[in-house]
C-alpha positions as CSV (number, residue, x, y, z in Angstrom):
1,M,-16.5,13.5,-16.0
2,R,-15.2,16.8,-17.4
3,A,-11.9,18.2,-18.6
4,I,-11.3,21.9,-18.9
5,L,-8.4,23.7,-20.5
6,S,-7.4,26.2,-17.9
7,G,-3.9,27.5,-18.9
8,L,-1.1,27.6,-21.3
9,H,2.7,27.9,-20.5
10,H,5.7,28.1,-22.7
11,K,8.6,25.8,-21.7
12,K,11.8,25.7,-23.7
13,N,10.1,26.4,-27.0
14,L,7.4,23.8,-26.2
15,Q,3.8,24.5,-25.3
16,E,2.5,23.2,-21.9
17,L,-1.3,23.0,-21.7
18,E,-2.9,22.8,-18.2
19,L,-6.2,20.8,-17.8
20,E,-8.5,20.9,-14.8
21,L,-10.1,17.4,-14.3
22,I,-13.6,17.0,-12.7
23,D,-14.7,13.6,-11.5
24,V,-12.0,11.8,-13.6
25,P,-10.9,8.6,-11.8
26,E,-7.2,8.0,-11.0
27,P,-4.6,6.7,-11.8
28,F,-3.6,9.6,-14.0
29,D,-0.7,7.8,-15.5
30,D,-2.9,6.3,-18.2
31,L,-4.4,9.6,-19.3
32,A,-3.5,11.3,-22.6
33,V,-5.0,14.1,-24.8
34,T,-5.9,13.4,-28.4
35,F,-5.9,16.3,-30.8
36,L,-8.4,15.9,-33.8
37,E,-8.0,18.3,-36.8
38,K,-11.5,19.4,-37.8
39,T,-11.0,19.5,-41.6
40,T,-8.6,16.6,-42.3
41,K,-9.6,14.4,-39.4
42,A,-5.9,13.8,-38.6
43,S,-5.2,13.0,-35.0
44,L,-2.3,13.2,-32.6
45,T,-2.2,11.7,-29.1
46,V,0.0,13.3,-26.4
47,P,0.5,11.6,-23.0
48,I,0.1,13.5,-19.7
49,S,3.6,14.8,-18.8
50,K,3.0,16.2,-15.3
51,V,0.4,15.6,-12.5
52,V,0.3,18.8,-10.5
53,S,-2.5,17.7,-8.1
54,A,-5.6,15.4,-8.0
55,E,-7.4,18.0,-10.2
56,I,-4.6,19.5,-12.4
57,V,-2.5,17.8,-15.0
58,R,-0.4,19.1,-17.9
59,I,0.7,17.9,-21.3
60,R,3.7,19.2,-23.2
61,L,3.8,19.4,-27.0
62,N,5.5,21.2,-29.9
63,A,2.8,23.3,-31.7
64,A,4.8,22.8,-34.9
65,D,3.8,19.1,-34.8
66,L,0.2,20.2,-35.3
67,Q,1.0,21.3,-38.9
68,I,0.3,18.5,-41.4
69,P,3.2,18.6,-43.9
70,A,1.4,16.8,-46.7
71,S,-1.7,19.0,-46.5
72,E,-2.1,22.1,-48.7
73,Q,-4.0,23.8,-45.8
74,S,-2.6,27.0,-44.2
75,E,-4.9,26.9,-41.2
76,F,-5.4,24.0,-38.8
77,S,-8.1,23.8,-36.1
78,W,-7.6,21.1,-33.5
79,E,-10.2,19.9,-31.1
80,L,-9.0,18.4,-27.8
81,Y,-10.2,15.1,-26.2
82,L,-9.2,13.6,-22.9
83,N,-8.2,10.1,-23.7
84,I,-9.0,7.7,-20.8
85,R,-7.3,4.3,-21.1
86,Q,-7.8,2.8,-17.7
87,Q,-8.7,-0.8,-17.0
88,N,-12.4,-0.3,-16.2
89,T,-12.9,3.1,-17.9
90,R,-12.1,3.8,-21.5
91,G,-13.3,6.6,-23.8
92,L,-12.9,10.2,-25.0
93,I,-14.1,13.3,-23.3
94,Q,-14.1,16.6,-25.4
95,V,-12.1,19.2,-23.5
96,E,-13.9,22.4,-22.6
97,S,-12.0,25.8,-22.4
98,E,-12.0,28.6,-20.0
99,Y,-8.8,29.9,-21.4
100,L,-8.3,32.1,-24.4
101,S,-4.7,32.9,-25.5
102,D,-3.2,35.8,-27.4
103,R,-1.6,34.9,-30.7
104,H,1.8,33.3,-30.1
105,Q,4.3,33.6,-32.9
106,L,6.1,30.4,-33.6
107,T,8.1,31.6,-36.6
108,L,7.9,34.7,-38.9
109,T,5.3,32.9,-40.9
110,S,3.3,30.9,-38.4
111,F,1.4,31.5,-35.1
112,Y,-1.1,29.7,-32.9
113,Q,-4.0,30.8,-30.7
114,V,-6.1,28.8,-28.2
115,N,-9.8,29.6,-28.4
116,S,-13.2,28.0,-27.8
117,D,-16.0,27.3,-30.2
118,A,-19.7,28.3,-29.7
119,E,-20.3,25.5,-27.3
120,G,-17.3,26.4,-25.2
121,M,-15.1,23.5,-26.4
122,A,-11.3,24.1,-26.7
123,L,-9.7,24.7,-30.1
124,F,-6.0,24.9,-30.7
125,N,-5.7,26.9,-34.0
126,L,-2.4,26.9,-35.9
127,H,-1.9,29.4,-38.8
128,T,0.9,29.1,-41.3
129,Q,2.0,30.8,-44.5
130,Q,1.8,34.2,-43.0
131,S,3.6,37.1,-44.7
132,E,7.2,37.6,-43.6
133,T,6.9,41.3,-44.4
134,E,4.2,42.0,-41.8
135,F,4.4,42.5,-38.0
136,T,1.1,42.4,-36.1
137,I,0.8,44.8,-33.2
138,S,-1.6,44.7,-30.2
139,A,-2.4,48.3,-29.9
140,I,-1.7,51.9,-31.0
141,N,-2.6,55.1,-29.3
142,L,-1.9,58.8,-29.3
143,Q,-1.4,59.9,-25.7
144,D,1.0,61.9,-23.5
145,D,2.3,63.8,-26.6
146,Q,3.5,60.5,-28.0
147,L,2.5,57.8,-30.5
148,Q,2.5,54.7,-28.4
149,V,2.7,51.2,-30.0
150,I,2.5,47.9,-28.1
151,G,3.5,44.6,-29.7
152,R,5.3,41.3,-29.2
153,S,9.0,41.2,-28.2
154,R,9.5,37.5,-28.4
155,L,9.4,34.9,-31.1
156,N,8.6,31.4,-29.8
157,G,10.0,32.2,-26.5
158,Q,13.2,33.8,-27.8
159,A,13.7,37.6,-27.5
160,I,13.5,39.6,-30.7
161,E,16.6,41.8,-30.7
162,N,17.2,45.5,-31.6
163,Q,13.5,46.4,-32.2
164,R,12.9,49.9,-33.5
165,L,9.9,51.8,-34.7
166,V,10.2,53.3,-38.2
167,L,8.2,56.0,-40.0
168,K,8.5,56.2,-43.8
169,N,7.3,59.3,-45.6
170,E,4.8,58.3,-48.3
171,K,5.7,61.2,-50.6
172,Q,9.4,61.4,-49.9
173,D,12.1,58.7,-49.9
174,S,13.0,59.2,-46.3
175,S,12.5,57.5,-43.0
176,A,13.3,57.9,-39.3
177,E,13.5,55.4,-36.4
178,W,13.0,55.3,-32.6
179,P,14.2,52.7,-30.1
180,I,11.7,50.3,-28.4
181,T,11.6,49.6,-24.6
182,H,10.1,46.6,-22.9
183,M,7.1,46.4,-20.7
184,N,6.5,44.6,-17.4
185,L,4.2,42.2,-19.2
186,H,6.2,39.2,-20.4
187,G,6.8,39.1,-24.1
188,L,5.4,42.6,-24.9
189,F,7.2,45.9,-25.8
190,T,6.1,49.5,-25.8
191,G,7.5,51.9,-28.4
192,A,6.9,55.6,-28.4
193,I,7.4,58.3,-31.0
194,P,7.3,61.9,-29.7
195,L,4.6,63.8,-31.7
196,S,7.0,66.7,-31.9
197,D,9.3,64.5,-34.1
198,L,6.7,64.2,-36.9
199,P,7.5,66.4,-39.9
200,Q,4.8,69.0,-40.7
201,D,2.2,68.3,-43.3
202,S,3.3,64.7,-43.8
203,T,1.8,61.3,-44.3
204,Q,3.9,58.4,-42.9
205,Q,3.6,54.6,-42.8
206,L,4.7,52.7,-39.7
207,F,7.3,49.9,-39.9
208,I,9.3,47.9,-37.4
209,R,13.0,46.9,-37.7
210,S,14.5,44.1,-35.7
211,T,17.0,41.2,-35.7
212,V,15.7,37.7,-35.6
213,A,18.1,34.7,-35.5
214,G,20.9,36.9,-36.7
215,T,18.9,38.3,-39.7
216,D,18.0,42.0,-39.9
217,L,14.3,42.5,-40.8
218,E,12.1,45.4,-41.8
219,Q,8.3,44.6,-41.5
220,R,5.2,46.7,-42.2
221,V,3.2,47.2,-39.0
222,V,-0.4,45.9,-39.3
223,L,-3.4,45.8,-37.0
224,A,-6.0,43.2,-37.9
225,K,-8.9,44.6,-35.9
226,S,-10.5,48.0,-36.2
227,L,-9.2,51.1,-34.4
228,A,-12.3,51.3,-32.2
229,G,-11.5,51.9,-28.6
230,Q,-8.0,53.3,-29.3
231,V,-7.0,57.0,-29.3
232,T,-6.4,58.0,-32.9
233,Q,-6.5,61.8,-32.9
234,A,-4.5,64.4,-31.0
235,I,-3.8,68.1,-31.1
236,T,-0.3,69.1,-30.1
237,P,0.6,72.2,-28.0
238,N,1.7,74.0,-31.2
239,H,-1.8,73.4,-32.7
240,R,-1.0,70.6,-35.0
241,L,-3.4,67.7,-35.7
242,I,-2.2,64.1,-35.6
243,L,-4.3,61.3,-37.0
244,V,-3.8,57.5,-36.9
245,Q,-5.6,55.6,-39.7
246,K,-5.7,52.1,-41.2
247,R,-4.8,51.5,-44.8
248,F,-6.6,49.1,-47.0
249,D,-4.1,46.4,-46.2
250,N,-4.4,46.9,-42.4
251,G,-1.2,48.9,-42.3
252,I,-0.9,52.0,-40.2
253,R,-0.8,55.5,-41.6
254,I,0.1,58.6,-39.5
255,Q,-0.9,62.0,-40.8
256,E,0.4,65.4,-39.5
257,M,-1.4,68.6,-40.4
258,A,-2.5,72.0,-39.1
259,A,-5.4,71.7,-36.6
260,P,-8.7,73.4,-37.5
261,T,-8.9,77.1,-36.7
262,L,-11.7,78.6,-34.6
263,P,-13.7,79.6,-37.7
264,Q,-13.3,76.1,-39.1
265,R,-14.5,74.6,-35.8
266,L,-17.5,77.0,-35.8
267,A,-18.3,75.8,-39.3
268,H,-18.9,72.4,-37.9
269,V,-21.5,73.6,-35.4
270,P,-24.3,72.7,-37.8
271,S,-23.0,69.1,-37.7
272,K,-23.5,69.1,-34.0
273,I,-27.0,70.4,-34.5
274,G,-27.4,67.6,-37.0
275,G,-26.2,65.1,-34.3
276,A,-29.0,66.4,-32.0
277,T,-31.5,66.1,-34.9
278,K,-30.2,62.6,-35.5
279,L,-30.7,61.7,-31.8
280,L,-34.3,63.1,-32.0
281,S,-34.8,61.0,-35.1
282,L,-33.7,57.9,-33.3
283,L,-36.1,58.6,-30.4
284,M,-38.9,59.1,-32.9
285,D,-38.0,55.8,-34.6
286,K,-38.4,54.1,-31.2
287,V,-41.8,55.7,-30.7
288,N,-42.8,54.7,-34.3
289,L,-41.5,51.1,-33.7
290,A,-43.8,50.8,-30.7
291,Y,-46.7,52.1,-32.8
292,M,-45.9,49.6,-35.6
293,R,-45.8,46.7,-33.2
294,R,-49.3,47.7,-31.9
295,L,-50.6,48.0,-35.5
296,F,-49.3,44.5,-36.4
297,K,-51.2,43.0,-33.4
298,R,-54.5,44.2,-34.7
299,G,-56.6,41.7,-36.6
300,H,-56.4,42.0,-40.4
301,R,-58.2,40.1,-43.2
302,P,-56.6,39.5,-46.6
303,F,-57.4,41.5,-49.7
304,E,-59.9,39.7,-51.9
305,Q,-57.6,40.2,-54.9
306,P,-54.3,38.3,-54.8
307,T,-51.7,40.8,-53.6
308,L,-47.9,40.3,-53.8
309,I,-45.5,42.4,-51.7
310,F,-41.9,42.6,-53.0
311,E,-38.9,43.8,-51.1
312,S,-35.2,43.9,-51.8
313,F,-32.4,44.4,-49.2
314,G,-34.8,45.8,-46.6
315,G,-36.3,48.3,-48.9
316,R,-33.0,50.0,-49.9
317,Q,-33.3,48.9,-53.5
318,V,-35.7,47.8,-56.2
319,S,-33.5,45.1,-57.5
320,D,-32.2,41.5,-57.5
321,S,-34.4,38.4,-57.8
322,P,-37.6,40.0,-56.4
323,Y,-37.3,42.6,-59.2
324,A,-36.8,39.9,-61.9
325,I,-39.9,38.0,-60.6
326,Y,-41.9,41.2,-60.4
327,R,-41.1,42.3,-64.0
328,L,-42.2,38.9,-65.4
329,F,-45.3,38.7,-63.2
330,V,-46.5,42.1,-64.4
331,Q,-46.2,40.9,-68.0
332,L,-47.9,37.6,-67.5
333,Y,-50.6,38.4,-64.9
334,P,-51.3,42.1,-64.8
335,G,-54.6,41.5,-63.1
336,F,-53.0,40.7,-59.8
337,N,-52.1,43.5,-57.3
338,F,-48.3,44.2,-56.9
339,V,-46.8,46.5,-54.3
340,W,-43.1,47.2,-53.5
341,S,-42.0,47.8,-49.9
342,I,-39.4,50.6,-50.1
343,D,-37.4,53.2,-48.2
344,K,-38.2,56.8,-49.0
345,S,-35.0,56.9,-51.1
346,Q,-36.6,54.6,-53.7
347,K,-39.8,56.7,-54.3
348,K,-38.3,58.6,-57.3
349,F,-37.3,55.4,-59.0
350,C,-40.7,53.8,-58.5
351,R,-42.5,56.8,-59.8
352,E,-40.3,57.1,-62.8
353,N,-40.9,53.4,-63.6
354,Q,-44.6,53.3,-62.7
355,I,-44.0,50.8,-59.9
356,P,-46.7,50.8,-57.1
357,F,-45.1,51.1,-53.7
358,V,-45.7,51.6,-50.0
359,V,-43.1,53.2,-47.7
360,R,-41.8,51.0,-44.9
361,R,-42.7,51.6,-41.3
362,T,-45.9,53.5,-42.1
363,A,-49.4,52.5,-41.1
364,K,-50.2,51.9,-44.7
365,W,-47.2,49.6,-44.9
366,V,-48.4,47.5,-42.0
367,R,-51.9,47.2,-43.4
368,T,-50.6,46.2,-46.9
369,L,-48.2,43.6,-45.5
370,E,-50.9,42.1,-43.2
371,K,-53.6,41.9,-45.9
372,A,-51.3,40.6,-48.7
373,S,-51.2,37.0,-50.0
374,F,-47.5,36.7,-50.8
375,W,-44.3,38.3,-49.5
376,I,-41.3,37.9,-51.9
377,S,-38.0,39.2,-50.4
378,N,-34.3,38.6,-50.7
379,A,-33.5,39.5,-47.0
380,R,-35.2,39.2,-43.7
381,F,-38.2,41.2,-42.5
382,P,-37.8,42.6,-38.9
383,A,-38.6,40.0,-36.2
384,W,-41.5,42.2,-35.0
385,V,-43.3,42.0,-38.3
386,R,-46.2,39.6,-37.8
387,K,-46.7,37.0,-40.5
388,P,-50.4,36.0,-40.8
389,N,-51.1,32.3,-41.5
390,Y,-52.7,33.1,-44.9
391,V,-49.4,34.7,-46.2
392,T,-47.0,32.7,-48.3
393,Y,-43.5,34.0,-47.7
394,I,-41.0,33.3,-50.5
395,Q,-37.4,34.0,-49.6
396,T,-35.2,34.4,-52.7
397,W,-32.0,35.1,-50.7
398,H,-29.2,37.1,-52.3
399,G,-26.3,34.9,-53.2
400,T,-24.6,31.6,-53.2
401,P,-22.9,31.4,-49.8
402,L,-19.1,31.6,-49.6
403,K,-18.8,33.0,-46.0
404,K,-20.4,31.2,-43.1
405,L,-24.0,32.0,-42.4
406,G,-26.4,31.7,-39.4
407,L,-25.9,28.6,-37.3
408,D,-22.6,27.9,-39.0
409,I,-21.0,31.0,-37.5
410,E,-19.5,29.6,-34.4
411,N,-18.8,32.8,-32.5
412,V,-21.0,35.9,-33.1
413,S,-19.3,39.1,-32.1
414,M,-22.1,41.6,-33.1
415,P,-23.0,44.2,-30.5
416,G,-26.3,43.7,-28.6
417,T,-26.5,39.9,-29.0
418,T,-24.9,36.6,-28.1
419,T,-24.1,33.6,-30.2
420,A,-27.0,31.7,-28.8
421,K,-29.5,34.6,-29.3
422,Y,-28.3,35.2,-32.8
423,H,-28.7,31.5,-33.7
424,A,-32.2,31.3,-32.1
425,N,-33.4,34.5,-33.9
426,F,-32.0,33.2,-37.2
427,V,-33.8,29.9,-37.0
428,R,-37.0,31.6,-35.9
429,E,-37.0,34.0,-38.8
430,A,-36.0,31.3,-41.4
431,N,-38.8,29.1,-40.5
432,R,-41.3,31.9,-41.2
433,W,-40.3,31.3,-44.9
434,D,-42.7,29.0,-46.6
435,A,-40.3,28.5,-49.6
436,L,-36.6,29.3,-50.0
437,V,-35.1,29.7,-53.5
438,S,-31.8,27.8,-54.0
439,P,-29.4,28.0,-57.0
440,N,-27.7,24.6,-56.6
441,D,-27.3,21.5,-54.4
442,Y,-24.4,23.1,-52.6
443,S,-26.5,26.0,-51.5
444,T,-29.4,23.8,-50.6
445,R,-27.3,21.8,-48.1
446,I,-25.9,25.0,-46.5
447,F,-29.3,26.6,-46.3
448,R,-30.7,23.6,-44.4
449,S,-27.9,23.6,-41.9
450,A,-27.1,27.3,-41.6
451,F,-30.8,28.5,-41.3
452,G,-32.2,25.4,-39.5
453,F,-34.7,25.5,-42.4
454,N,-37.4,22.8,-42.5
455,N,-39.8,24.1,-45.1
456,Q,-39.8,23.9,-48.9
457,I,-36.7,24.5,-51.0
458,L,-37.2,25.7,-54.6
459,K,-34.0,24.7,-56.4
460,V,-34.6,26.6,-59.6
461,G,-31.7,29.0,-59.7
462,Y,-31.7,32.7,-58.9
463,P,-34.2,34.7,-61.0
464,R,-31.8,37.7,-61.1
465,N,-29.4,35.6,-63.3
466,D,-32.0,35.0,-66.0
467,E,-30.8,38.3,-67.5
468,L,-27.2,36.9,-67.8
469,I,-28.4,33.9,-69.7
470,N,-30.9,35.6,-72.0
471,S,-29.1,38.8,-72.9
472,T,-27.7,39.2,-76.5
473,P,-24.6,41.1,-77.7
474,E,-26.9,43.8,-78.9
475,D,-28.2,44.2,-75.3
476,V,-24.7,44.6,-74.0
477,V,-23.9,47.3,-76.6
478,A,-27.0,49.2,-75.5
479,L,-26.1,48.9,-71.9
480,K,-22.6,50.2,-72.5
481,Q,-24.0,53.2,-74.4
482,R,-26.5,53.9,-71.6
483,L,-23.8,53.8,-68.9
484,G,-21.2,55.8,-70.9
485,I,-18.7,52.9,-71.3
486,P,-16.5,53.0,-74.4
487,L,-17.5,50.4,-76.9
488,D,-13.9,49.9,-78.2
489,K,-12.4,49.0,-74.8
490,K,-12.4,45.9,-72.6
491,V,-14.1,46.3,-69.2
492,V,-12.6,45.2,-65.9
493,L,-15.1,45.0,-63.0
494,Y,-13.7,45.3,-59.5
495,A,-16.3,44.2,-56.9
496,P,-14.8,43.5,-53.4
497,T,-16.6,42.5,-50.3
498,Y,-17.3,44.6,-47.3
499,R,-14.9,43.8,-44.4
500,D,-16.1,43.8,-40.8
501,N,-12.8,45.5,-39.8
502,Q,-13.6,48.5,-42.0
503,F,-15.7,49.8,-39.2
504,A,-14.5,53.3,-38.3
505,E,-17.2,54.6,-35.9
506,K,-20.9,54.2,-35.5
507,G,-22.5,54.5,-38.9
508,K,-19.2,55.1,-40.8
509,Y,-17.1,52.7,-42.7
510,T,-13.9,53.2,-44.7
511,F,-12.3,51.9,-47.8
512,E,-9.1,52.5,-49.8
513,L,-8.4,50.9,-53.1
514,P,-5.8,48.2,-52.7
515,F,-4.0,49.0,-56.0
516,S,-2.8,52.0,-57.9
517,L,-5.2,53.6,-60.4
518,D,-2.1,55.3,-61.9
519,D,-0.6,51.9,-62.5
520,F,-3.8,50.5,-64.0
521,R,-4.1,53.5,-66.3
522,E,-0.5,53.3,-67.4
523,K,-0.7,49.6,-68.2
524,F,-4.2,49.2,-69.6
525,G,-5.7,52.7,-70.1
526,K,-5.4,52.5,-73.9
527,D,-7.3,49.2,-74.2
528,A,-9.4,48.8,-71.0
529,V,-11.5,50.7,-68.5
530,L,-12.0,49.9,-64.8
531,V,-15.6,49.7,-63.3
532,L,-15.8,50.0,-59.5
533,R,-18.6,48.4,-57.6
534,M,-18.2,48.9,-53.9
535,H,-20.4,47.7,-51.0
536,Y,-23.2,50.1,-50.0
537,L,-22.0,50.3,-46.4
538,I,-18.8,52.0,-47.5
539,S,-19.5,55.6,-46.5
540,N,-16.6,57.6,-48.0
541,A,-16.9,58.2,-51.7
542,L,-13.9,57.2,-53.8
543,D,-12.2,60.1,-55.4
544,I,-11.6,59.1,-59.1
545,S,-11.2,62.7,-60.3
546,G,-8.4,62.8,-62.9
547,Y,-9.2,59.3,-64.1
548,E,-12.2,60.2,-66.3
549,G,-12.7,57.9,-69.2
550,V,-10.6,55.2,-67.5
551,V,-12.3,54.6,-64.2
552,F,-16.0,54.5,-63.6
553,D,-17.5,54.4,-60.1
554,L,-20.9,52.5,-60.6
555,S,-21.2,51.5,-56.9
556,N,-24.7,53.0,-56.7
557,H,-26.0,51.4,-60.0
558,P,-29.0,49.4,-58.8
559,D,-28.6,46.3,-61.1
560,I,-25.3,44.6,-60.7
561,S,-26.3,42.0,-63.3
562,E,-25.9,44.8,-65.9
563,L,-22.4,45.4,-64.7
564,Y,-21.6,41.7,-65.1
565,L,-22.9,41.9,-68.7
566,I,-20.7,44.8,-69.8
567,S,-17.6,43.3,-68.1
568,D,-15.0,41.2,-69.8
569,M,-13.5,40.0,-66.5
570,L,-14.2,40.2,-62.8
571,I,-11.8,41.0,-59.9
572,T,-13.1,40.2,-56.4
573,D,-11.8,38.9,-53.1
574,Y,-14.3,37.3,-50.7
575,S,-17.6,38.5,-52.2
576,S,-20.0,35.9,-53.6
577,V,-20.4,37.9,-56.8
578,F,-18.2,35.4,-58.6
579,F,-20.8,32.7,-58.3
580,D,-23.1,34.8,-60.5
581,F,-20.4,36.1,-62.9
582,A,-19.4,32.5,-63.6
583,Y,-22.7,32.1,-65.6
584,L,-21.0,34.2,-68.4
585,K,-18.0,31.9,-68.6
586,R,-15.7,35.0,-68.5
587,P,-12.4,35.1,-66.6
588,I,-12.4,35.7,-62.8
589,L,-9.4,36.9,-60.9
590,F,-9.2,36.8,-57.1
591,Y,-7.3,39.5,-55.2
592,P,-7.4,38.7,-51.4
593,Y,-4.7,41.1,-50.4
594,D,-5.4,40.4,-46.7
595,Y,-6.5,36.8,-47.0
596,H,-4.8,35.3,-43.9
597,M,-5.7,38.2,-41.7
598,Y,-9.3,38.3,-43.0
599,K,-9.8,34.5,-42.6
600,D,-8.3,34.5,-39.2
601,E,-10.1,37.4,-37.7
602,L,-13.5,37.4,-39.6
603,R,-16.0,34.8,-40.7
604,G,-14.8,31.5,-42.2
605,F,-15.5,30.1,-45.6
606,Y,-17.5,27.1,-46.8
607,L,-15.2,26.5,-49.8
608,D,-11.5,25.9,-49.6
609,Y,-10.5,29.3,-50.8
610,E,-7.1,28.1,-52.0
611,K,-8.4,25.2,-54.0
612,D,-12.0,25.5,-55.1
613,L,-12.2,28.9,-56.8
614,P,-12.9,29.3,-60.6
615,G,-9.8,31.5,-61.2
616,E,-6.3,32.3,-60.1
617,I,-5.3,34.2,-57.0
618,A,-3.2,37.4,-57.0
619,H,-1.5,38.0,-53.7
620,N,0.0,41.4,-54.4
621,E,-0.4,44.4,-56.8
622,T,2.3,43.2,-59.2
623,Q,0.7,39.8,-59.6
624,L,-2.7,41.5,-60.0
625,L,-1.6,43.7,-62.9
626,D,0.2,40.9,-64.6
627,M,-2.8,38.6,-64.4
628,I,-5.2,41.2,-65.6
629,G,-3.3,41.4,-68.8
630,E,-3.3,37.6,-69.1
631,K,-7.1,37.3,-68.4
632,L,-8.0,39.9,-70.9
633,Q,-6.4,37.8,-73.6
634,T,-8.7,34.8,-72.6
635,P,-12.3,36.1,-72.9
636,D,-14.0,32.7,-72.9
637,M,-13.3,30.2,-70.1
638,S,-15.2,27.3,-71.7
639,G,-11.9,25.5,-72.4
640,D,-10.7,25.7,-68.8
641,Q,-11.3,22.4,-67.0
642,K,-11.2,23.8,-63.5
643,F,-13.5,26.7,-64.4
644,M,-16.0,24.3,-66.1
645,D,-16.0,21.9,-63.1
646,F,-17.0,24.9,-61.0
647,Y,-19.6,26.0,-63.6
648,R,-21.2,22.5,-63.6
649,R,-21.3,22.4,-59.8
650,F,-22.8,25.9,-59.2
651,C,-24.4,27.2,-62.4
652,A,-25.6,24.3,-64.5
653,I,-29.2,24.1,-63.3
654,D,-30.1,27.7,-64.2
655,D,-31.6,27.6,-67.7
656,G,-32.7,31.3,-67.8
657,L,-36.2,30.5,-66.7
658,S,-35.9,30.8,-63.0
659,S,-38.3,33.8,-62.8
660,L,-40.9,31.9,-64.7
661,K,-40.7,28.9,-62.3
662,I,-41.2,31.1,-59.3
663,V,-44.2,32.8,-61.1
664,N,-45.7,29.4,-61.8
665,Y,-45.2,28.4,-58.2
666,V,-47.0,31.4,-57.0
667,V,-49.9,31.0,-59.4
668,Q,-50.2,27.4,-58.4
669,Q,-50.6,28.5,-54.8
670,I,-53.2,31.0,-55.8
671,E,-55.2,28.4,-57.7
672,K,-55.1,25.9,-54.9
673,N,-56.8,28.4,-52.6
674,V,-59.5,29.5,-55.1
């Protein structure tokens, strides 16, 4: 017997779900659908309201009933089960789904979507506590000499009245509006702004005005997903360039400027040559990859002397836990052979610090990997790298997990793979690891489930955090002097995560600070400085000119632990950096300016973001600036009960000797094989 969700209809402000039944015995009068909320385990049973045919039935419910009033949750995910209550047949059948809905707005602050999980089972997702000041559109494009916007024209089945598009000038206190027409598709509108109406040399933000239930509204237009696939650049007949861009808060920005002249376009010809060079480089990479695969298939024998290979973030850095282990190993056992696997970009650093290295994807690299005794890495080696049976592979990983990992990601949307393939590759790679370092019981449980990991867990804490525990006030002063940070000012560290929706085009990512540097300088510039630590994927450098002495961009500093040490407080959003910073017992402030959009559209969290964090949440820039001032007055969080509960759960096992424990583990393995 099977039940498949095959459709969704809206009837008088109610939701009517259509189910296809396969091999389900009649009579259908005794059928119902039970909804089970995944987190709270609450349930709701709804009887069949209509039998369309022997294969099709429908139920009717009010989606608002799927919100649990007593719960502090803002998102509810309901599984569906066909509830059979006939005389000779009783039981539950989980409902599959072949239907995926668009978001359906119930109120200004709540919406629902019907989706399916990784196994194809139906999910009815209800989202509440959305911002009343935002209006999510479906698409935006520059075409036919117009800026065209498509979005919803109904709210829970009722028409939204008097909708208009509005552009507000970012530099001038002025705005203009254009009426909206409706499309043939039920519930959608199309709005158009002639490009000739845009003021010259202007930057505008897009809003929508409307009337809902008799109330006039003005809402900021947002687009949760990337602009990929939409037309975001146009040149008008009078040779003006129009650009559509996303702001940091997913809002829409329209820029009007003079189009490039012929000499300016010719100046970009070298970039085209560079594109051809890049294409040639990609072809050579493919040839080199085939060569590497052949080299790995050749028989190799291990070096007679114990040889340890270290790698951090795929060779992009010499840092993190592998570097902490390496530094201690060199001190204690200089007679062993140590080699770093690096990209070419790290050659200078290695030479300056007398670190032996081999460049990745070279014949020497293959030979060294294959003849080594130990691999110590904080990320995955490529799947085509062959691991000999005499190699012990120690995986240190690179953070306590906040966002879902591996098998726990229900729907993988990466190009070139499927959810099933991604899961299989993850498990295959993870079980090449002979030992996996864990910082706490929480991580151990997640690593087992998310990686499908069946080998040894070393629950010793992260070696990279030894520095946080063992450093002295004198060390911190020396660090500040080396980095050029004033000794007489507090330090605020801002370290946000990389967002999947910051993708602009292949190989390029964007970022815009979600708060004003002018406001920070005005309020704290006399007493504090701001240190920026952005994700390495962010391609466009932040322009902090004019903020010298107040703002420091240390995004490329190789050791983030040093930035923790010099900082009096941390501001982050969804990055797992706060797990490590908590070792210092200094204040942490969370600024998830796009929390609901991020959680809905991107990967989920293991922790309850609204309950389990070791700090307060600022939801807008005003709250952020006020809370910074408060936190700088509370340098030690040891007296905060919530913070210390978090500390005992995630940080307590690390005694500053994690590196030594890993070194001892490796030496023990060497001695066993002598």
